[in-house]
C-alpha positions, 0 to 999 in steps of 0.5 A, a space after each residue: 067902136 063897139 062890136 055889132 050884134 052877133 059878132 062871134 068870138 075868135 076861138 069858135 071861128 078858129 074851130 069852124 075854119 078847122 072843120 073846113 081844113 080837116 074835113 070833119 067836126 070830129 077831126 077839128 075837135 081833136 085838133 083843138 083838144 076838145 070832145 066832139 060833143 063840145 065842138 058841136 055845141 060851140 058851133 051850134 051856139 055860133 049858129 044861133 048867135 049869127 042866125 045862120 046855119 053853118 053845118 049840115 049834120 047827118 048820120 055820116 058826119 057834118 059838112 059845111 053849108 054854103 053859108 058856112 063856107 062863106 063864113 070860113 073865108 071871112 074868118 080866115 081873113 079875120 084870124 090872119 089879122 089877129 095873128 098879125 096883131 099878136 106878132 106886132 104886139 110881141 115885137 113891141 113888147 120885145 123892143 120895149 123890154 129892159 135890155 142889159 148888155 153884159 161882158 164877163 171874163 171866161 171863168 165868171 161866165 162859165 161858173 158864176 154868171 149862170 147862177 146870177 142870171 137865174 136869180 135875176 130871172 126869177 123876179 124879173 123874167 122880162 129883162 133881156 140879157 146879152 153876154 160877151 165873153 172875153 178876158 178881164 182886160 178885154 171886158 174892161 175895154 168893152 165897158 169903157 167903150 160903151 159896148 157893154 153896160 156892165 162887166 164882170 172881171 176877176 183880178 187883184 185890182 179894179 180896172 182904171 177909170 171905172 166904177 167897181 164893186 167887189 162881189 166875192 173871192 175865188 180861191 186859186 190852187 196849184 195843180 200838177 199831174 200825178 207823179 210830179 215831184 211836188 206831189 211827194 213833198 212833205 213841206 208846202 211849196 213856197 211862193 219863191 219856189 213857184 216864182 222860180 218855176 216855169 208855169 203854165 200861164 194864161 195870156 196877157 190880159 187874163 185876171 188869173 195871170 194878173 193875180 198870180 203874177 202880182 202874188 209871185 212878184 212879192 217873193 221873186 221875179 217870176 220865171 219865164 212861162 212853160 207856155 202861154 195858153 189862151 184858155 183854162 181848158 188848154 191849161 188843164 189839158 197841158 197840165 194833165 200831160 205833166 208839161 208843167 205846174 199851173 195855178 188855176 181857179 179852184 172852180 175850174 180845177 175841181 173836176 180834174 182834182 175829183 177824178 185824180 187827173 190832176 193833184 193839188 199841191 200844198 202851198 205856203 201862204 195858201 190864203 193869199 192864193 185868191 182873187 176878187 170877182 168884181 162888177 165894173 161900169 162906167 163912172 158916168 153910168 152907174 148900175 141902175 134898173 136891171 144892171 143894179 138888180 143883177 149886181 145886187 143878186 150876184 153879191 148876195 149869192 157870193 156872200 151866201 156861197 162864201 158862208 157855205 164854203 168857209 174860209 180857206 185854211 193855210 194848210 190846204 
């Protein structure tokens, strides 16, 4: 089907409708961000194309003719249909766009995912991302159940029955409130001393808890907790009060260390106070498309970050 001779373009029809709605050619021109002479020229071109007079132009302004009013009524129907078409195309584009459902542990979601997603979006803005934030055990469950296409967890070991890839490492640090006896020590706190101290722990299922428990268990059976708290923010707040020491990701503790609200304690075998960031997936559905791209971007960023930060020294 071809358009009939004299068919107008949509922009000038929209301009003509604006004249009817705002009452003058000058006001319509301002609505469309053009000058009044430019608007007048476009309407004149439409009149020549349609071979009908649409505006009466006079010294006090312009007004729609009867023919112009009739054209406006039809134009409103045409423009409404075009808006419906654009909305439908937007909907089709959204439903056909690549979708990626991810789940991430709290530390990764807060401190790493934004950087990884920004890197993916730079090259692939069409990918639609949904994110659920849980602890590492819950993230693994979401992936196993097919609720998430891809998961990101931290901890010493990969979750069972899932495929995984190590993306990078995350340093942990022992923190205490200012004035704690450990801040005055001249020798590092040993793993055995940490194990024998009631610490502030994350809830069961946390990657941080699993990492710290595994490490301290190599020296002694860890003592009962001073408290079990469900978020890093709660542990930070409790540590600031002097309730007990805590072992946290350096990513999380850094702001409090910078302000002096918390103090980092020197520890023996500091290089062992680390955990791995992993991407995880169902073995039957390894990453492909957007998921594979995200894992690749994340791995590259973590390699670059480790190169800048450098290895952790034992004396830290």
